[in-house]
C-alpha positions in Angstrom: 24.2 -31.7 3.5 24.2 -33.7 0.5 20.7 -34.4 -1.2 19.5 -36.9 -3.5 16.7 -34.5 -5.7 14.7 -36.1 -8.4 12.0 -34.2 -10.0 8.3 -34.6 -9.5 5.3 -34.5 -11.9 7.4 -33.2 -15.2 5.2 -31.7 -17.9 5.5 -34.9 -20.8 5.2 -32.1 -23.6 8.3 -32.0 -26.0 7.7 -29.2 -28.5 8.5 -29.3 -32.2 9.1 -27.3 -34.9 5.6 -27.0 -36.4 4.3 -26.5 -33.1 5.3 -22.3 -33.3 2.5 -19.8 -32.8 0.3 -18.1 -35.7 -1.3 -14.6 -35.7 -4.8 -13.9 -35.5 -7.1 -10.9 -35.2 -9.0 -10.3 -32.0 -11.0 -7.8 -34.1 -13.2 -10.5 -35.7 -16.6 -10.9 -34.0 -16.7 -14.3 -34.8 -13.3 -15.4 -35.5 -13.0 -18.6 -37.7 -11.2 -21.6 -35.2 -9.0 -22.0 -38.4 -6.9 -19.5 -37.4 -4.0 -22.0 -37.1 -3.7 -21.6 -41.1 -2.6 -17.9 -40.7 1.1 -18.4 -40.9 3.7 -16.0 -40.9 3.7 -14.3 -37.8 3.7 -15.7 -34.3 0.6 -14.7 -31.7 1.2 -11.7 -29.8 -0.5 -11.1 -26.0 -3.5 -9.2 -26.5 -3.9 -5.6 -24.5 -6.7 -5.0 -22.2 -8.8 -3.3 -24.6 -8.3 -5.3 -27.2 -9.2 -8.5 -25.0 -12.6 -6.1 -23.9 -13.5 -5.7 -27.6 -12.9 -9.4 -28.1 -15.5 -10.3 -25.4 -18.2 -7.8 -26.0 -18.3 -9.1 -29.4 -19.8 -12.0 -28.2 -22.5 -10.1 -26.1 -26.0 -10.4 -28.1 -29.9 -10.4 -26.5 -28.9 -9.3 -22.5 -26.3 -12.3 -22.7 -22.6 -13.3 -23.3 -22.5 -16.7 -25.5 -19.8 -19.1 -26.6 -17.3 -17.5 -24.5 -14.6 -20.5 -24.2 -15.0 -21.6 -27.7 -15.0 -17.6 -29.0 -12.4 -16.4 -26.8 -10.9 -18.4 -23.9 -9.8 -20.8 -26.5 -7.7 -18.5 -28.7 -4.0 -18.7 -28.5 -3.8 -15.1 -28.3 -5.7 -15.0 -24.9 -4.3 -17.8 -23.5 -0.8 -16.2 -24.5 -2.1 -13.3 -22.3 -3.0 -15.5 -19.5 0.4 -16.5 -19.4 1.9 -13.0 -19.8 -0.2 -12.1 -16.5 1.2 -15.0 -14.5 5.0 -14.1 -15.6 7.0 -13.0 -12.5 7.9 -9.3 -12.8 11.4 -9.1 -13.7 14.0 -8.1 -11.5 15.0 -4.6 -10.7 18.6 -5.1 -12.3 17.1 -6.5 -15.7 17.2 -4.0 -19.0 14.6 -4.9 -20.4 11.2 -6.9 -20.4 10.7 -9.7 -22.3 9.0 -9.4 -25.4 5.8 -11.0 -27.0 8.6 -13.9 -28.9 10.5 -14.8 -25.8 7.2 -15.3 -24.3 6.4 -17.5 -27.2 9.2 -19.4 -26.5 8.9 -20.2 -23.2 5.5 -21.3 -23.2 6.3 -23.3 -26.2 8.7 -25.5 -24.3 6.3 -26.5 -21.7 3.4 -26.7 -23.8 1.4 -26.6 -27.2 -0.8 -23.7 -26.7 -2.2 -24.1 -30.1 -3.1 -27.5 -29.0 -4.6 -26.4 -25.3 -7.0 -24.0 -27.5 -8.1 -26.8 -29.6 -9.2 -28.8 -26.4 -10.8 -25.9 -24.8 -12.6 -25.1 -27.7 -14.1 -28.5 -28.4 -14.5 -29.6 -24.5 -11.9 -32.0 -24.6 -9.5 -30.4 -22.0 -8.8 -33.0 -19.2 -8.6 -31.1 -15.6 -7.7 -33.9 -13.9 -4.8 -35.2 -15.9 -3.4 -31.1 -14.8 -3.9 -32.0 -10.7 -1.3 -32.8 -8.5 -1.9 -34.3 -5.0 0.7 -32.7 -2.5 1.2 -35.3 0.2 2.1 -34.2 3.6 5.0 -35.0 6.0 3.2 -36.0 8.7 1.2 -39.3 8.5 -2.2 -37.1 10.0 -1.9 -34.4 8.2 -4.4 -33.4 4.8 -3.7 -33.4 1.4 -4.1 -30.6 -1.0 -4.5 -30.4 -4.9 -2.7 -28.2 -7.0 -3.1 -27.3 -10.7 0.2 -27.4 -12.8 1.3 -24.9 -14.8 -1.0 -25.4 -17.9 -4.2 -25.8 -15.9 -3.0 -22.0 -14.2 -3.2 -20.6 -17.7 -7.2 -21.6 -18.5 -7.7 -20.9 -15.0 -6.6 -17.2 -15.2 -7.6 -17.1 -18.9 -11.1 -17.7 -17.1 -10.6 -15.4 -14.6 -9.8 -12.3 -16.9 -13.2 -13.3 -18.8 -15.2 -13.0 -16.0 -13.4 -9.5 -14.5 -14.5 -8.1 -18.0 -18.0 -9.6 -17.6 -18.7 -8.5 -13.8 -16.4 -6.0 -12.9 -18.5 -3.2 -13.9 -21.7 -4.6 -12.7 -20.2 -5.0 -9.2 -21.7 -2.7 -6.6 -19.4 0.0 -5.4 -18.8 -1.4 -1.8 -17.5 -4.9 -3.4 -13.6 -5.5 -2.3 -11.5 -7.7 -3.2 -10.3 -9.6 -6.2 -11.1 -6.6 -8.3 -8.5 -4.1 -9.8 -8.0 -0.6 -7.7 -10.7 -1.7 -5.0 -8.2 -3.7 -2.5 -8.0 -2.9 1.8 -6.7 0.4 1.8 -9.3 1.6 -0.7 -12.1 0.3 1.3 -10.4 1.4 4.9 -9.8 5.4 3.2 -13.7 5.0 2.0 -14.4 4.0 5.8 -12.8 7.1 6.6 -13.9 9.5 4.4 -17.6 8.7 4.1 -19.4 7.1 7.0 -20.4 9.7 9.6 -21.6 9.4 12.8 -21.7 5.3 13.1 -23.6 4.6 16.3 -24.3 0.8 15.9 -22.4 -2.2 13.8 -22.0 -5.8 13.6 -19.6 -7.8 11.3 -21.1 -11.1 9.7 -18.9 -14.4 11.3 -19.2 -17.5 8.7 -18.6 -20.6 10.2 -15.7 -22.7 8.5 -17.4 -24.1 5.4 -16.5 -25.1 2.3 -18.6 -25.2 -0.8 -20.4 -28.2 -1.6 -22.6 -29.5 -4.4 -25.5 -27.2 -3.5 -23.2 -23.8 -3.4 -21.6 -24.7 -6.5 -24.8 -25.3 -8.8 -26.2 -22.0 -7.0 -23.2 -20.6 -8.3 -23.1 -21.7 -11.4 -26.7 -21.0 -11.7 -26.0 -17.0 -11.2 -23.6 -17.3 -13.9 -25.9 -18.7 -16.4 -27.7 -15.6 -15.8 -25.5 -13.9 -17.6 -23.5 -16.3 -19.3 -24.4 -18.9 -22.0 -21.9 -21.1 -22.3 -22.0 -24.6 -21.5 -18.7 -25.3 -21.9 -17.7 -22.7 -19.1 -20.3 -24.0 -16.5 -18.7 -27.6 -17.2 -15.2 -26.7 -16.8 -15.8 -24.6 -13.1 -17.7 -27.9 -11.9 -14.9 -30.1 -12.8 -12.9 -27.5 -10.9 -14.4 -27.8 -8.2 -14.7 -31.6 -8.4 -11.1 -32.2 -8.4 -11.0 -30.0 -5.6 -8.2 -27.5 -7.7 -10.7 -24.8 -6.7 -12.1 -24.3 -3.6 -13.8 -21.9 -1.4 -13.8 -22.3 2.1 -15.9 -19.1 4.2 -14.7 -18.6 7.7 -11.2 -19.3 7.0 -7.8 -17.1 7.3 -6.3 -17.6 3.9 -8.0 -15.5 1.0 -6.5 -13.1 -0.3 -3.2 -13.6 1.7 -0.9 -15.4 -1.5 -1.2 -18.7 -0.1 -0.9 -21.5 -2.7 -4.4 -23.5 -1.8 -5.9 -20.1 -2.8 -7.0 -20.6 -6.7 -7.1 -17.6 -9.2 -11.0 -17.8 -9.5 -11.7 -17.9 -5.7 -12.1 -13.9 -5.5 -14.1 -13.5 -8.6 -16.0 -16.6 -8.1 -17.1 -15.0 -4.2 -17.7 -11.6 -5.9 -20.1 -13.5 -8.3 -21.9 -15.3 -5.5 -22.6 -12.3 -3.4 -23.0 -10.1 -6.2 -27.4 -10.2 -5.9 -27.0 -10.0 -2.4 -24.9 -6.9 -2.7 -27.8 -5.6 -5.2 -30.3 -6.2 -2.4 -28.5 -4.0 -0.3 -27.6 -1.4 -2.7 -31.3 -1.2 -3.4 -32.3 -0.8 0.4 -29.6 1.6 0.9 -31.5 3.8 -2.3 -34.3 3.7 -0.6 -33.3 4.5 2.5 -31.6 7.7 1.3 -34.4 8.7 -0.3 -36.7 8.4 3.2 -33.9 10.2 4.9 -32.7 12.5 2.7 -29.5 15.0 3.5 -30.4 18.9 3.8 -27.9 21.5 3.3 -27.1 23.6 6.4 -28.3 26.3 4.8 -31.6 24.9 4.1 -32.0 24.0 7.3 -33.8 26.4 10.1 -31.0 27.7 12.9 -32.4 26.7 16.4 -30.1 26.5 19.3 -28.8 23.1 20.4 -30.1 21.6 17.7 -28.7 19.6 14.6 -29.6 17.4 12.1 -28.8 13.6 11.7 -29.9 11.7 8.6 -30.1 8.1 8.7 -27.8 6.3 6.8 -26.7 2.8 6.0 -23.2 1.5 5.3 -21.9 -1.9 4.1 -18.6 -2.9 2.9 -17.4 -6.7 2.0 -14.2 -7.6 1.0 -14.7 -11.3 -0.1 -16.4 -13.1 2.8 -15.9 -10.4 5.2 -18.9 -7.8 5.8 -19.2 -4.7 7.8 -22.4 -3.4 8.3 -22.2 0.1 10.3 -25.8 2.4 10.9 -26.0 5.8 12.4 -29.7 5.2 13.6 -31.2 3.5 16.8 -30.7 -0.4 17.6 -34.0 -1.2 16.7 -33.2 -0.6 13.1 -29.9 -2.2 13.2 -31.5 -5.5 14.7 -33.9 -5.4 11.9 -31.3 -5.1 9.5 -28.9 -8.1 10.6 -32.3 -10.5 11.0 -32.3 -9.3 7.2 -29.0 -10.1 6.9 -29.0 -13.5 8.6 -32.4 -14.4 6.8 -30.6 -13.8 3.0 -27.3 -15.3 3.7 -28.7 -18.8 5.1 -31.8 -18.9 2.9 -30.8 -18.0 -0.4 -27.3 -18.3 -0.5 -27.6 -21.4 2.0 -24.7 -20.4 3.9 -23.9 -20.9 7.7 -23.6 -17.9 9.5 -21.9 -18.0 13.4 -25.1 -15.6 15.1 -23.1 -16.1 18.2 -19.7 -13.7 16.6 -22.3 -12.2 14.5 -23.4 -9.6 17.4 -24.0 -5.9 17.3 -21.9 -3.7 19.1 -22.2 -0.2 19.7 -19.6 2.1 17.6 -18.5 4.4 20.8 -17.9 1.7 23.1 -17.0 -1.5 21.5 -14.1 -2.0 19.1 -14.9 -4.6 15.8 -12.3 -6.0 14.2 -12.3 -6.1 10.1 -10.0 -6.3 7.8 -7.6 -7.6 10.6 -7.4 -4.3 12.1 -9.6 -2.7 14.9 -12.7 -0.5 14.3 -14.0 2.2 16.7 -16.2 5.5 16.4 -13.9 8.7 18.1 -14.6 12.3 18.0 -12.3 14.0 15.3 -10.2 15.6 17.8 -8.8 12.1 18.4 -7.5 11.5 15.0 -6.5 15.0 14.8 -6.0 16.5 17.9 -4.5 19.8 18.9 -1.2 21.0 19.7 -0.4 21.0 22.9 1.4 24.4 24.1 4.7 22.6 24.5 4.6 22.3 21.1 3.4 25.6 20.2 6.4 27.0 22.1 8.6 24.5 20.3 7.5 25.3 16.9 7.6 29.1 17.6 11.0 29.0 18.7 12.0 26.9 15.5 10.7 29.1 13.4 12.5 31.8 15.3 15.3 29.9 15.0 14.6 29.4 11.3 13.9 33.2 10.3 17.5 33.9 12.1 19.0 31.7 10.4 17.8 33.0 7.4 18.5 36.5 8.1 22.3 35.4 9.0 22.5 33.8 5.6 21.1 36.7 3.8 23.7 39.2 5.7 26.7 36.7 5.0 26.0 36.8 1.0 25.4 40.7 1.1 28.8 40.8 2.8 30.7 38.6 0.7 29.2 40.2 -2.3 30.3 43.2 -1.2 33.8 42.2 -0.5 34.0 40.7 -3.8 32.8 44.0 -5.7 36.1 45.9 -4.0 38.0 42.9 -4.8 37.1 43.5 -8.4 37.2 47.0 -8.6 40.5 47.0 -6.5 41.8 44.3 -9.4 40.6 46.4 -12.3 42.3 49.7 -10.7 45.4 47.8 -10.5 45.4 46.4 -14.0 44.8 49.8 -15.8 47.9 51.4 -13.7 50.2 48.8 -14.5 48.9 49.0 -18.7 49.3 52.4 -18.6 46.0 53.4 -19.9 45.1 56.8 -17.9 43.0 58.4 -20.8 40.0 56.2 -19.5 40.8 56.9 -15.9 38.6 60.1 -15.1 36.1 58.0 -16.8 36.5 54.9 -15.0 36.4 56.9 -11.7 33.1 58.7 -12.2 31.7 55.2 -12.7 33.1 53.6 -9.3 32.0 57.0 -7.7 28.6 56.2 -8.8 28.7 52.7 -7.8 30.0 53.4 -4.3 27.0 56.5 -4.2 24.8 53.4 -5.1 26.1 51.1 -2.7 25.7 53.7 0.0 22.2 54.5 -0.7 21.5 51.2 0.2 23.2 51.3 3.0 21.3 54.2 4.4 17.9 52.7 3.3 18.7 49.5 4.8 20.0 51.5 8.4 16.8 53.5 8.3 14.5 50.2 7.8 16.0 48.8 11.0 15.8 52.0 12.9 12.1 51.1 12.8 12.3 48.4 15.8 14.3 50.6 18.1 11.9 52.0 19.8 14.8 52.7 22.8 16.0 55.6 20.4 12.6 57.2 20.1 12.1 57.1 23.7 15.6 59.1 24.5 15.2 61.8 22.1 11.5 62.4 22.9 12.4 62.0 26.7 11.7 66.2 28.2 9.7 67.2 25.5 9.0 70.5 26.6 8.9 72.3 23.1 5.7 71.0 22.7 3.9 73.0 25.5 2.2 76.2 24.0 3.4 79.0 26.3 7.0 77.9 25.3 6.5 77.8 21.6 5.2 81.6 21.9 8.1 82.4 23.7 11.0 81.2 21.2 11.4 82.4 17.4 9.4 81.1 15.2 12.4 79.4 13.1 13.3 77.6 16.0 9.3 76.0 16.6 9.5 75.2 12.6 12.9 73.7 12.9 11.5 71.7 15.6 8.2 70.6 13.9 10.5 69.5 10.9 12.8 67.6 12.8 9.6 66.1 15.0 7.9 65.2 11.6 10.9 63.3 10.3 11.5 61.6 13.7 8.0 60.3 13.4 8.5 59.0 10.3 11.6 57.0 10.8 11.9 55.7 14.6 8.5 56.4 15.6 7.1 52.5 17.0 3.4 53.0 16.8 2.5 51.8 13.3 5.1 48.6 14.3 3.1 48.4 17.2 -0.4 48.7 15.9 0.4 46.0 13.1 2.0 43.6 16.2 -1.1 43.9 18.4 -3.2 43.4 15.0 -1.3 40.5 14.1 -1.8 39.2 17.7 -5.6 39.7 17.5 -6.1 37.9 14.7 -4.1 35.1 15.7 -6.0 34.6 19.0 -9.5 34.8 17.2 -8.2 32.3 14.5 -7.3 30.0 17.9 -11.0 30.9 19.4 -12.4 29.7 16.3 -10.7 26.6 15.9 -11.8 25.8 19.4 -14.9 26.8 18.9 -15.4 24.4 15.7 -13.2 21.5 17.4 -15.6 21.7 20.5 -18.9 21.8 17.8 -17.6 18.7 15.8 -16.5 16.6 18.8 -20.1 17.0 20.2 -21.9 16.2 16.8 -19.5 14.4 14.7 -17.7 10.6 15.2 -15.4 9.1 12.7 -13.7 5.6 12.4 -10.3 5.2 13.6 -8.6 2.3 12.6 -5.7 0.7 15.2 -3.3 -2.1 14.3 -4.1 -5.2 17.2 -0.9 -4.7 18.7 -1.3 -7.4 21.1 -2.1 -9.6 18.4 1.2 -8.1 16.7 3.5 -8.9 19.4 2.3 -12.4 20.0 3.2 -13.1 16.4 6.7 -11.4 17.1 6.7 -13.8 20.1 5.7 -16.8 18.3 8.0 -16.3 15.4 10.9 -16.1 17.6 11.9 -12.8 17.6 11.9 -11.6 21.1 12.4 -13.9 24.2 9.9 -14.1 27.0 10.5 -10.9 28.0 9.9 -9.1 24.7 13.5 -8.7 24.1 15.0 -9.4 20.4 16.5 -12.9 19.9 18.1 -14.8 17.1 16.5 -17.0 15.0 18.7 -20.0 14.6 16.6 -21.3 12.1 18.1 -18.9 9.6 21.8 -19.2 10.1 22.2 -21.6 7.3 21.1 -18.7 5.0 23.7 -16.6 3.5 24.1 -12.9 5.2 22.2 -11.5 2.3 19.3 -13.8 2.5 18.7 -13.3 6.6 18.5 -9.7 6.1 16.2 -10.3 2.9 14.1 -12.3 5.0 13.6 -9.6 7.8 13.2 -7.5 5.3 10.4 -9.0 3.5 8.8 -9.6 7.0 8.9 -6.1 8.2 7.6 -4.6 4.9 4.7 -6.6 4.8 4.2 -5.6 8.6 4.6 -1.6 7.9 2.7 -1.9 4.1 -0.3 -3.5 5.8 -1.0 -1.4 8.6 0.4 2.4 7.1 -3.2 3.4 7.4 -3.6 2.9 11.3 -3.6 5.7 13.8 -1.1 3.8 16.3 1.2 3.1 13.0 4.0 4.6 15.6 3.5 1.5 17.3 4.0 -1.1 14.5 7.3 1.0 13.1 8.7 0.2 16.9 8.1 -3.1 16.1 10.0 -3.3 12.9 12.2 -0.5 13.8 13.4 -2.3 17.1 12.4 -5.7 17.3 13.0 -7.1 13.8 16.3 -5.2 13.0 17.9 -6.3 16.2 16.9 -9.9 16.0 18.2 -9.8 12.2 21.5 -8.5 13.6 21.5 -10.9 16.5 21.2 -13.8 14.3 24.0 -12.8 12.2 26.3 -12.4 15.3 25.5 -15.6 16.2 26.3 -16.8 13.0 29.3 -15.7 12.7 30.2 -16.2 16.4 30.3 -12.6 17.2 29.0 -9.7 20.0 26.3 -7.9 18.9 28.0 -4.7 19.0 30.8 -6.4 16.4 27.8 -7.3 14.1 26.2 -3.7 14.3 29.8 -2.2 13.9 30.1 -4.6 10.7 27.0 -4.5 9.1 25.4 -0.6 10.5 22.2 -0.7 12.0 20.9 0.0 8.4 22.1 -3.5 8.0 24.1 -2.7 4.7 25.8 -5.5 2.5 28.4 -5.2 0.0 27.5 -7.5 -3.2 30.8 -9.4 -5.2 32.0 -5.7 -6.9 32.2 -3.9 -3.6 28.9 -1.9 -3.8 27.0 -1.5 -0.6 23.1 -2.7 -0.7 20.4 -1.6 1.7 17.6 -4.1 1.9 16.2 -3.4 5.1 14.4 -0.3 5.6 16.7 2.3 7.0 15.2 4.1 10.1 14.7 7.2 8.4 12.8 5.5 6.0 10.4 4.0 8.4 10.0 7.2 9.9 8.8 8.9 6.9 6.2 5.9 5.8 2.5 6.9 5.9 -1.0 6.6 4.5 0.0 7.8 1.4 -0.8 4.8 -1.3 -4.1 2.5 -2.1 -3.1 -0.4 -2.8 -4.2 -3.9 -1.7 -1.5 -5.3 0.8 -1.0 -8.9 1.6 -0.6 -9.9 5.4 2.3 -10.7 7.1 1.2 -14.4 7.1 3.4 -15.8 4.1 6.1 -14.0 4.6 6.3 -14.9 8.6 5.2 -18.5 8.7 7.4 -19.4 6.2 11.0 -19.9 5.5 13.1 -21.5 2.5 16.4 -22.9 4.2 19.1 -23.6 1.4 20.3 -26.6 0.8 23.7 -28.2 -0.6 23.3 -30.3 -3.2 25.3 -32.7 -5.9 23.0 -33.2 -8.4 23.0 -30.8 -11.6 20.3 -28.0 -11.6 17.0 -27.6 -13.3 14.8 -24.7 -14.2 13.6 -22.5 -12.4 10.0 -23.4 -11.3 8.8 -19.9 -11.1 5.8 -19.6 -13.7 7.9 -19.5 -17.4 11.2 -18.8 -16.1 13.7 -20.5 -18.3 16.9 -20.1 -16.1 18.5 -23.1 -15.5 21.1 -21.8 -12.3 19.3 -22.6 -9.1 19.6 -23.4 -6.3 17.2 -26.0 -4.2 15.4 -24.4 -0.9 13.9 -26.4 1.4 10.1 -25.1 2.6 9.6 -24.7 6.4 6.8 -23.7 7.7 6.1 -22.1 11.3 3.2 -24.3 12.1 5.3 -27.7 11.7 8.1 -26.4 13.8 6.4 -25.2 16.3 4.4 -28.2 16.3 0.7 -26.0 16.3 -2.4 -26.2 14.9 -3.4 -23.0 13.4 -7.2 -23.7 14.1 -6.1 -23.3 17.7 -6.6 -19.6 18.7 -5.2 -20.3 21.8 -1.8 -21.1 20.7 -1.5 -19.7 17.3 -2.6 -15.7 16.4 -6.1 -15.4 16.2 -6.5 -14.1 12.6 -3.2 -15.2 11.2 -3.8 -17.5 8.1 -0.9 -20.3 7.6 0.6 -22.1 4.5 -1.3 -25.6 3.7 1.3 -27.7 5.7 1.6 -30.4 2.3 4.1 -27.8 1.3 6.2 -28.2 4.5 9.8 -29.6 3.9 9.0 -29.5 -0.2 12.1 -28.1 -2.3 11.8 -26.1 -4.6 14.5 -25.1 -7.4 14.5 -21.5 -8.0 17.0 -18.9 -9.4 18.6 -16.0 -8.1 16.3 -13.2 -9.0 12.8 -15.5 -7.9 14.0 -16.1 -4.4 15.4 -12.5 -4.3 11.8 -11.5 -4.9 10.2 -14.2 -3.0 12.5 -13.0 0.3 11.4 -9.7 0.0 7.7 -10.2 -0.7 7.4 -8.7 -4.3 6.2 -12.6 -5.3 4.4 -15.3 -3.2 3.9 -19.3 -3.2 1.2 -18.4 -5.4 3.4 -16.8 -8.1 5.6 -20.5 -8.8 4.6 -24.1 -9.9 4.3 -25.4 -6.5 3.9 -28.5 -8.3 7.3 -29.2 -10.0 9.0 -29.5 -6.6 11.8 -31.5 -5.5 11.8 -34.7 -3.1 15.1 -34.5 -1.4 16.1 -37.6 0.9 
């Protein structure tokens, strides 16, 4: 397919020689705006401690002041923002780009010093840096996106607000923060929440921030930052709709292009006062209901003390409230939450969905997963008798194999020693050196004596386990009778007693039997103790179990076309136009996203089955459909691990192997993005007779690009993502204005986009290409 491509929204800046970047010092408390005069050295990005020191230098009298003029407008800070926006280098890169290459790449797009001057003088035109994305269908909604220049400013402001506010946020505020992602919140709920009895999650109506919310947000920022230019820029960003916050939606924290880089930090700032009120309430409840040590309590039969606790978790606009108290207390908490959110924050709460549920008998959805309070034995069930027998059998087989290996090593060592001795004797006799024969024979005799002693000791040690020999030798023990001993000679009696002592010493199984019985009693007592402890914990303690919503996962698998109506894998014909490697990468990216997101769930094995079976065989069937072959021929060529060969003939594996999937588990504390962005996006390679243009990934200078057309799932199925009956509930969707847009991407970044390492947020979607 041929197409006529024309580039949209190019950056008009043409770099000149005199627009190079200069060095300035970040350690000055009030750096001069005349930093342009410092010539001779290029500007370098700042490290995090340097940037933090620069921001803290503007703190005085309880507030930060003039942050845009004295921090954001500096070329080094803007260059640091460019570095944060730069995509990670591919795995085959030999080294990461240095500051000089970054400066060169930035200077080709815009003058960073001129941009800093515009920010310092409040002349920066936000509206001119916005691009309106028109949807492909007539009744579709438009989307306003920032170009790369405005993205740098937004990232610089985000870094600034992160340094000011991150340490001031409460501990239960997650999302949009370093090291405070989804899995961190889930691990907190697993390890810290004890005996939950009631809970509810706050559900918001779908509502975008209007002028009331923006003014309130700016008021909250002004409590800590005194900077009119910063407030003016934030208001202009909302007026141009390039930054927007919509509560109750399904796009925050998912890597969609419609989400601005500022959205997460601004939501946390907006809810910060609310979080502080909750923190104070929790502290008051903890003081009223202190937690006692079990040793301090008077032990009473059948009585256990459970202190009243209130737990709150907030991930951006998702709020979960848990308590171990009564339902009346939970109702009071709910009324207080609704009053604060609807009154002081002026938000619309869905009161029907914000309902109180029993933690034991009802499940609740939070962070895309299902929560339920269960006894500890459900999370860590005891081994069944069949599993115990299998484990004992395995341990016995392991001991037998170890003993066989030990015996084989000793046997081989003795054979080798005999061969060496025979070889030495042979050489000595051949050389005629008989004068050392006596000495050598003596040494050989000593070696054999040592070896014989070791063999005897091993033999005697093995006799201790042979109780049958002892029974045979002690059968008919008439010499132990007194009237018989008196009639025999004393020498015979003494000899018999000595023989009996040696027999008892080497062959008696009494000691071994006592040790074995002692070990059996210890094991039984240990099992009884564990059973008693497990029973008490099940009766007195409740934990939180996280489950992946398997029904929703199966619905998503069916809707995306991985399976047919009977739930069996099927090919996706849309992907046939791609190369074999790109097809496998697309499936691998979807599978990795699913596994990374649900790896902390109790039913993770079911998600593994979806990836290992449905996605893997759907990929195999797609490859078979492309090459007009059978499934067995495709498996024979690619194997079940979906191996492909590069141009040099080296095998590469992009899809997780069955062993890798089996070994995955809850190991990392990360903030994985849901599968929505990868599942609903397909990039189809196009043929073009137009000259290639530069890659639209952030600050990528490669010109060897290929055009890819964006195909969105909701447009292919003609389904409205807001219709939960036809769409998967809780699953987000990329904005429809990007459908059928063409993106020029280099091989490295299209690989990262397929594999889920980057998202559409990491590329400049405003530099798309219209294809006819």
